[in-house]
C-alpha positions as CSV (number, residue, x, y, z in Angstrom):
1,M,-4.3,8.9,-10.9
2,I,-2.4,5.8,-12.1
3,V,1.0,5.5,-10.3
4,D,4.1,3.5,-10.4
5,K,5.7,1.7,-7.4
6,E,8.1,4.5,-6.3
7,T,5.5,7.2,-6.7
8,L,3.1,5.3,-4.5
9,R,5.8,4.5,-1.9
10,T,6.5,8.3,-1.7
11,I,2.8,9.2,-1.4
12,L,2.2,6.6,1.3
13,Q,5.3,7.6,3.3
14,Q,4.5,11.3,3.2
15,S,0.7,11.5,3.5
16,E,-0.6,12.5,6.8
17,E,-4.0,10.8,5.9
18,T,-5.2,7.5,4.7
19,V,-4.6,6.8,1.0
20,H,-7.2,5.1,-1.1
21,V,-5.7,2.7,-3.6
22,T,-7.3,0.3,-6.2
23,F,-5.7,-2.4,-8.2
24,I,-6.6,-5.8,-9.8
25,K,-5.7,-8.7,-7.5
26,K,-4.0,-11.8,-8.8
27,D,-7.4,-13.6,-9.0
28,G,-8.7,-10.8,-11.3
29,S,-11.0,-9.1,-8.7
30,L,-10.8,-5.4,-7.9
31,R,-9.2,-4.5,-4.6
32,N,-10.0,-1.3,-2.7
33,M,-7.5,-0.6,0.0
34,Y,-7.0,2.2,2.5
35,C,-3.3,2.1,3.3
36,T,-0.2,3.9,4.5
37,L,3.5,3.7,5.0
38,N,3.6,6.7,7.3
39,P,5.0,5.4,10.7
40,D,2.7,7.8,12.6
41,L,-0.4,6.1,11.2
42,I,0.8,2.5,11.8
43,P,0.0,1.0,15.2
44,F,3.2,0.7,17.3
45,D,2.8,-3.1,17.8
46,M,2.6,-3.5,14.0
47,S,5.3,-1.1,12.9
48,G,8.1,-3.7,12.6
49,N,6.2,-6.5,10.9
50,A,7.0,-5.6,7.3
51,H,10.8,-5.3,7.9
52,G,12.7,-8.1,6.3
53,T,10.5,-8.6,3.3
54,K,12.4,-8.8,0.1
55,D,12.2,-5.9,-2.4
56,I,10.5,-7.6,-5.3
57,P,10.3,-5.3,-8.3
58,H,6.5,-5.6,-9.0
59,L,5.4,-5.7,-5.3
60,L,5.0,-3.1,-2.6
61,T,4.3,-4.0,1.0
62,V,1.9,-1.5,2.6
63,F,-0.1,-1.3,5.9
64,D,-3.8,-1.9,5.3
65,L,-5.6,0.4,7.8
66,E,-9.0,-1.5,7.5
67,E,-7.6,-5.0,7.9
68,E,-4.9,-3.7,10.3
69,G,-2.2,-5.7,8.7
70,W,0.5,-5.8,6.1
71,R,-0.5,-6.5,2.5
72,M,1.2,-6.6,-0.9
73,I,0.2,-4.4,-3.9
74,N,1.0,-6.1,-7.2
75,F,2.1,-3.6,-9.9
76,S,1.6,-6.2,-12.7
77,S,-1.7,-4.4,-13.2
78,K,-2.4,-0.7,-13.0
79,V,-2.5,0.8,-9.6
80,E,-4.6,3.9,-8.9
81,V,-4.6,6.4,-6.1
82,H,-7.9,8.2,-5.4
83,N,-8.7,11.3,-3.4
84,S,-10.1,10.2,0.0
């Protein structure tokens, strides 16, 4: 399912499970990411690290569960959510 920024934000905040997202990175490569914005799924010591980032219209900061860090999703290309 192709989603916009606000839809993805809502899904990531409300999902009790990991969300699989794909998008095209700035360098043109395909990025598969398993991510969340649910505070219950983010390690406590990482929970505050995304605060203070600017709200840029075409970017969304999410927590990458595989890399265990904060990453940006660029909505300049299509962003898809997949069933995990």
